[in-house]
C-alpha positions as semicolon CSV with decimal commas, in nm:
position;residue;x (nm);y (nm);z (nm)
1;X;6,540;8,757;5,968
2;X;6,575;8,426;5,785
3;X;6,203;8,364;5,725
4;X;6,137;8,362;5,351
5;X;5,839;8,512;5,172
6;X;5,729;8,161;5,076
7;X;5,733;8,050;5,440
8;X;5,532;8,354;5,543
9;X;5,281;8,281;5,268
10;X;5,243;7,925;5,395
11;X;5,175;8,057;5,745
12;X;4,913;8,299;5,610
13;X;4,746;8,021;5,412
14;X;4,728;7,814;5,730
15;X;4,587;8,110;5,921
16;X;4,312;8,166;5,665
17;X;4,222;7,797;5,661
18;X;4,212;7,763;6,040
19;X;4,037;8,095;6,096
20;X;3,772;8,059;5,829
21;X;3,482;8,044;6,075
22;X;3,623;8,288;6,334
23;X;3,491;8,637;6,400
24;X;3,720;8,939;6,376
25;X;3,841;8,933;6,737
26;X;3,916;8,562;6,741
27;X;4,083;8,583;6,400
28;X;4,310;8,866;6,516
29;X;4,405;8,660;6,821
30;X;4,495;8,365;6,599
31;X;4,690;8,596;6,369
32;X;4,887;8,726;6,668
33;X;4,956;8,374;6,795
34;X;5,084;8,269;6,452
35;X;5,336;8,556;6,452
36;X;5,159;8,741;6,173
37;X;5,045;9,053;6,359
38;X;5,374;9,227;6,284
39;X;5,633;8,987;6,153
40;X;5,939;9,183;6,271
41;X;5,839;9,141;6,637
42;X;5,988;8,854;6,840
43;X;5,820;8,511;6,840
44;X;5,560;8,493;7,112
45;X;5,486;8,864;7,085
46;X;5,298;8,866;6,757
47;X;5,596;8,828;6,524
48;X;5,846;8,595;6,364
49;X;6,163;8,800;6,409
50;X;6,150;8,835;6,030
51;X;6,245;9,107;5,784
52;X;5,979;9,385;5,812
53;X;5,934;9,367;5,434
54;X;5,765;9,028;5,482
55;X;5,465;9,206;5,635
56;X;5,353;9,301;5,286
57;X;5,301;8,930;5,211
58;X;5,070;8,905;5,512
59;X;4,877;9,224;5,444
60;X;4,824;9,152;5,075
61;X;4,697;8,798;5,137
62;X;4,461;8,904;5,416
63;X;4,334;9,198;5,210
64;X;4,256;8,969;4,917
65;X;4,071;8,730;5,150
66;X;3,873;9,011;5,314
67;X;4,028;8,933;5,654
68;X;4,255;9,233;5,700
69;X;4,098;9,429;5,985
70;X;4,168;9,799;6,014
71;X;4,388;9,936;6,293
72;X;4,099;10,177;6,361
73;X;3,954;9,908;6,588
74;X;4,213;10,027;6,842
75;X;4,397;10,319;6,680
76;X;4,600;10,439;6,979
77;X;4,683;10,088;7,088
78;X;4,781;9,930;6,758
79;X;4,920;10,244;6,596
80;X;5,111;10,398;6,888
81;X;5,111;10,238;7,234
82;X;5,162;9,878;7,120
83;X;5,471;9,955;6,908
84;X;5,612;10,155;7,201
85;X;5,568;9,865;7,445
86;X;5,722;9,631;7,188
87;X;6,036;9,847;7,189
88;X;6,057;9,962;7,551
89;X;5,842;9,728;7,756
90;X;5,958;9,450;7,987
91;X;5,898;9,089;7,897
92;X;5,607;9,080;8,141
93;X;5,452;9,393;7,988
94;X;5,478;9,251;7,637
95;X;5,313;8,926;7,743
96;X;5,036;9,106;7,931
97;X;4,944;9,385;7,690
98;X;5,041;9,322;7,327
99;X;4,790;9,049;7,241
100;X;4,477;9,225;7,379
101;X;4,598;9,546;7,212
102;X;4,613;9,377;6,875
103;X;4,278;9,201;6,916
104;X;4,124;9,531;7,035
105;X;3,988;9,360;7,345
106;X;4,154;9,636;7,548
107;X;4,146;9,989;7,407
108;X;4,429;10,232;7,479
109;X;4,483;10,607;7,489
110;X;4,789;10,832;7,492
111;X;4,831;11,066;7,790
112;X;5,082;11,325;7,669
113;X;4,930;11,669;7,595
114;X;4,841;11,914;7,872
115;X;4,676;12,259;7,886
116;X;5,022;12,418;7,916
117;X;5,211;12,160;7,708
118;X;5,048;12,075;7,379
119;X;5,293;12,100;7,094
120;X;5,576;12,135;7,346
121;X;5,506;11,799;7,511
122;X;5,842;11,801;7,692
123;X;5,723;12,102;7,894
124;X;5,451;11,900;8,069
125;X;5,384;11,948;8,441
126;X;5,201;11,631;8,551
127;X;5,409;11,494;8,839
128;X;5,487;11,138;8,940
129;X;5,654;11,105;9,281
130;X;5,811;10,776;9,394
131;X;5,654;10,618;9,703
132;X;5,809;10,279;9,766
133;X;5,712;10,044;9,487
134;X;5,449;10,289;9,355
135;X;5,439;10,634;9,197
136;X;5,182;10,894;9,302
137;X;5,055;11,093;9,004
138;X;4,892;11,438;9,010
139;X;4,811;11,660;8,714
140;X;4,592;11,706;8,408
141;X;4,599;11,585;8,049
142;X;4,387;11,716;7,764
143;X;4,283;11,624;7,407
144;X;4,313;11,256;7,501
145;X;4,142;11,062;7,224
146;X;3,918;10,772;7,335
147;X;4,014;10,805;7,704
148;X;3,647;10,750;7,797
149;X;3,652;10,410;7,626
150;X;4,005;10,299;7,714
151;X;4,115;10,033;7,960
152;X;4,476;10,154;7,964
153;X;4,673;10,470;7,891
154;X;5,037;10,542;7,814
155;X;5,126;10,827;8,049
156;X;5,420;11,066;8,027
157;X;5,490;11,237;8,362
158;X;5,763;11,449;8,519
159;X;5,966;11,259;8,776
160;X;6,257;11,503;8,816
161;X;6,165;11,874;8,798
162;X;6,527;11,978;8,851
163;X;6,648;11,802;8,534
164;X;6,626;11,962;8,187
165;X;6,274;11,923;8,055
166;X;6,357;11,642;7,811
167;X;6,548;11,442;8,074
168;X;6,317;11,449;8,374
169;X;6,031;11,251;8,221
170;X;5,924;10,890;8,273
171;X;5,659;10,681;8,095
172;X;5,400;10,462;8,268
173;X;5,110;10,232;8,187
174;X;4,799;10,356;8,370
175;X;4,479;10,170;8,449
176;X;4,217;10,420;8,329
177;X;3,961;10,289;8,579
178;X;4,181;10,308;8,886
179;X;4,106;10,544;9,180
180;X;4,231;10,897;9,127
181;X;4,182;10,890;8,748
182;X;3,889;11,101;8,621
183;X;3,790;11,132;8,255
184;X;3,579;11,427;8,135
185;X;3,466;11,425;7,770
186;X;3,512;11,742;7,562
187;X;3,231;11,833;7,324
188;X;3,362;11,946;6,985
189;X;3,192;12,185;6,743
190;X;3,101;11,886;6,525
191;X;2,900;11,746;6,817
192;X;3,139;11,457;6,875
193;X;3,322;11,384;7,200
194;X;3,618;11,178;7,094
195;X;3,858;11,395;7,296
196;X;3,876;11,415;7,674
197;X;4,033;11,582;7,973
198;X;4,194;11,342;8,221
199;X;4,264;11,443;8,581
200;X;4,502;11,260;8,815
201;X;4,452;11,312;9,188
202;X;4,690;11,104;9,401
203;X;4,659;10,819;9,152
204;X;4,888;10,527;9,239
205;X;5,080;10,357;8,959
206;X;5,303;10,056;9,040
207;X;5,666;10,081;8,941
208;X;5,613;9,755;8,751
209;X;5,399;9,962;8,511
210;X;5,689;10,192;8,426
211;X;5,789;10,178;8,058
212;X;6,163;10,224;8,009
213;X;6,415;10,363;8,260
214;X;6,337;10,645;8,500
215;X;6,417;10,976;8,330
216;X;6,411;10,826;7,980
217;X;6,047;10,908;7,912
218;X;6,126;11,145;7,627
219;X;6,298;10,869;7,431
220;X;5,997;10,644;7,496
221;X;5,761;10,925;7,389
222;X;5,963;10,986;7,073
223;X;5,895;10,627;6,966
224;X;5,524;10,684;7,029
225;X;5,513;11,018;6,846
226;X;5,690;10,885;6,538
227;X;5,438;10,601;6,518
228;X;5,153;10,847;6,582
229;X;5,249;11,066;6,287
230;X;5,277;10,761;6,066
231;X;4,932;10,646;6,182
232;X;4,773;10,987;6,118
233;X;4,941;11,062;5,788
234;X;5,036;10,723;5,654
235;X;4,717;10,533;5,579
236;X;4,728;10,421;5,214
237;X;4,381;10,429;5,060
238;X;4,289;10,323;4,705
239;X;4,324;10,584;4,434
240;X;4,038;10,832;4,431
241;X;3,884;10,710;4,757
242;X;3,820;10,879;5,091
243;X;3,769;11,258;5,113
244;X;3,875;11,323;4,754
245;X;3,625;11,060;4,640
246;X;3,353;11,242;4,832
247;X;3,455;11,568;4,664
248;X;3,433;11,409;4,318
249;X;3,088;11,268;4,403
250;X;2,977;11,614;4,521
251;X;3,100;11,765;4,193
252;X;2,904;11,514;3,988
253;X;2,589;11,574;4,192
254;X;2,621;11,954;4,192
255;X;2,374;12,158;3,988
256;X;2,582;12,474;4,008
257;X;2,921;12,368;3,873
258;X;3,161;12,652;3,806
259;X;3,494;12,647;3,618
260;X;3,670;12,752;3,937
261;X;3,526;12,448;4,116
262;X;3,647;12,218;3,840
263;X;3,998;12,363;3,851
264;X;4,013;12,335;4,231
265;X;3,889;11,976;4,223
266;X;4,151;11,876;3,966
267;X;4,430;12,035;4,167
268;X;4,315;11,863;4,487
269;X;4,282;11,526;4,312
270;X;4,642;11,552;4,188
271;X;4,765;11,651;4,536
272;X;4,573;11,362;4,693
273;X;4,730;11,119;4,447
274;X;5,080;11,259;4,512
275;X;5,022;11,215;4,885
276;X;4,895;10,861;4,831
277;X;5,207;10,770;4,633
278;X;5,421;10,934;4,900
279;X;5,248;10,716;5,158
280;X;5,330;10,405;4,956
281;X;5,694;10,506;4,939
282;X;5,705;10,580;5,311
283;X;5,538;10,248;5,384
284;X;5,816;10,070;5,198
285;X;6,076;10,263;5,401
286;X;5,900;10,183;5,730
287;X;5,911;9,814;5,650
288;X;6,289;9,840;5,678
289;X;6,287;9,969;6,036
290;X;6,173;10,242;6,278
291;X;5,965;10,526;6,129
292;X;6,167;10,830;6,027
293;X;6,086;11,194;5,945
294;X;5,862;11,095;5,655
295;X;5,582;11,056;5,911
296;X;5,597;11,430;5,985
297;X;5,593;11,513;5,614
298;X;5,286;11,297;5,553
299;X;5,107;11,419;5,864
300;X;5,158;11,783;5,762
301;X;5,051;11,726;5,404
302;X;4,744;11,515;5,481
303;X;4,615;11,756;5,747
304;X;4,630;12,061;5,520
305;X;4,487;11,872;5,224
306;X;4,197;11,734;5,430
307;X;4,085;12,085;5,522
308;X;4,094;12,209;5,163
309;X;3,911;11,903;5,026
310;X;3,630;11,919;5,282
311;X;3,597;12,294;5,225
312;X;3,546;12,239;4,852
313;X;3,302;11,952;4,912
314;X;3,081;12,174;5,127
315;X;3,109;12,459;4,875
316;X;2,981;12,225;4,603
317;X;2,664;12,169;4,809
318;X;2,556;12,527;4,747
319;X;2,312;12,669;5,006
320;X;2,257;12,318;5,145
321;X;2,620;12,318;5,256
322;X;2,529;12,557;5,537
323;X;2,321;12,284;5,701
324;X;2,499;12,036;5,927
325;X;2,334;11,716;6,039
326;X;2,293;11,670;6,412
327;X;2,542;11,432;6,569
328;X;2,577;11,309;6,926
329;X;2,815;11,016;6,891
330;X;3,154;10,967;7,054
331;X;3,371;10,988;6,743
332;X;3,393;11,183;6,421
333;X;3,167;11,109;6,127
334;X;3,261;11,194;5,770
335;X;2,934;11,088;5,605
336;X;2,794;11,439;5,622
337;X;3,008;11,697;5,433
338;X;2,944;11,963;5,698
339;X;3,055;11,735;5,980
340;X;3,360;11,633;5,780
341;X;3,454;12,000;5,737
342;X;3,415;12,071;6,108
343;X;3,609;11,761;6,206
344;X;3,890;11,841;5,961
345;X;3,976;12,159;6,150
346;X;4,143;11,950;6,421
347;X;4,368;11,773;6,172
348;X;4,631;12,049;6,182
349;X;4,641;12,027;6,563
350;X;4,606;11,659;6,656
351;X;4,933;11,467;6,665
352;X;5,140;11,786;6,663
353;X;5,044;12,120;6,507
354;X;5,143;12,200;6,152
355;X;5,374;12,471;6,286
356;X;5,557;12,216;6,500
357;X;5,578;11,976;6,205
358;X;5,747;12,248;5,999
359;X;5,988;12,329;6,281
360;X;6,074;11,962;6,327
361;X;6,135;11,910;5,957
362;X;6,338;12,229;5,929
363;X;6,571;12,137;6,215
364;X;6,596;11,758;6,180
365;X;6,572;11,711;5,805
366;X;6,689;12,036;5,647
367;X;6,949;12,110;5,916
368;X;6,826;12,463;5,982
369;X;6,932;12,642;6,306
370;X;6,726;12,579;6,618
371;X;6,447;12,819;6,708
372;X;6,567;13,084;6,958
373;X;6,500;12,981;7,316
374;X;6,644;12,879;7,649
375;X;6,953;12,664;7,678
376;X;6,837;12,299;7,646
377;X;7,026;12,224;7,969
378;X;6,806;12,463;8,171
379;X;6,629;12,275;8,457
380;X;6,255;12,244;8,396
381;X;6,184;12,405;8,734
382;X;6,353;12,726;8,610
383;X;6,159;12,752;8,283
384;X;5,874;13,011;8,283
385;X;5,536;12,847;8,232
386;X;5,184;12,964;8,164
């Protein structure tokens, strides 16, 4: 923690000088090797073992130089799986996976949700059975973003069905191209296929790919989920940019402005700015350590706001708003207002539904009583399932 801001700035200056002619991938690799990927990580694993607040020095300097590359190059890897491996992974796993995650040379996905265990991830049924130095995995995952493009996935599976549902889980790193792993894209109403179903049929995963102790998968997953909610709700964009910027542009171009539209736009702009400032505050808190409940607050707020902004933007198009451009890509596109509206409907589901966010905040932040249900000590095998 003894690295000063001045020392970090010197390292960034050296990085920019040495990486001047490098493309994005090579530059990210050099940044990782210099310990400037995430400065609070250990040396050799992309960090300097420095105070997390020093990361702002890195980000600001790279942003000013036009060399700060978005985490969207590998959103699941950089935003969720990488931080989890940094906390729970073995030394060998950190050496093998963290650098190609950060450079986006190997894309990752998160294998948590199932048809019968979406918001209640701990109720999942995918089984992993020990067989010598391997685990045999059978089951199904769903809504897995970018699984069709990923080299690796972070899998949460049930290894002890007789333990309470939160205690019988174990996390694994899965080769997405290994035998017994089948990925089936899901076509969304926007035309995109960013989500997938993933089927495991006697897929073999080496015990060396286990992340954390056997039976401690829920604690590993909690690290991932906290980072996921930060990633979804915590991006800090410039004032007036993004969806609210598109809404303002639609207002200016509209030939049928109504007072009600103007009032709605002003209210949404204020809410977007409040959320942006909240993101800045949460970012400062995250720099001091592991993400806290603010990620759930931001995720809930941004998801609801996104839907209302895109709804107004389409409304401002008038009759033309009923037309949606054709789209056959693999991810979402927000260039067309109609596609943005359709894509925004998933925002209150992905990363935990808004209902679950409210429950989590009520119980963990406000201290409200738990929702009625079974005794938490009930074995998973005795819990009724759909």
